[in-house]
C-alpha angles and dihedrals in degrees: 000000000000116000118194126162137010115340096168113121117252128188112259093002125112108237121245115258123217119245125232110266122232099186126137116250111222115207120195130184112259095246088068093064098103093047091049092047089050087065094052118123137174124243117176088339092308123120115229131171125229110234094185090058090050091054090051091056089045096248109147130174114258088214133022109198125197125197128242119243089278092057091251118146124197126173137171106214098173117216123335149069119293140180118215133204136173115231107225101168136004094278101017135082135179144180120193104251095016137283110350121217120197131186114205130198131187113279093009121126120209123192118198129184105223112188130175095210106141093110094050135093118216 
């Protein structure tokens, strides 16, 4: 989901509702974690990752996942360790709470809440 604007409750006002996110999900192999973290930078207290720098050091996502029309993402990564980011602009990625690492196993289902919420007030 994509949260932008003020989501603080106010008397007599209808609360804002998030939009369906249509961002690409970038899935990197777990061995790239240190290189990804080296591109981290702060903007207004939020951690972002520089995708242009990652390309310069030849770090590319193993998978790029796009959502269906409802904003639902589903992926079968097989077995392994992965780092997940949400692409928010051409050269900028994000994950609420920082870079997310996931270990996957055969037959195991993982559910992640991926929110683009850096432009929201709660």
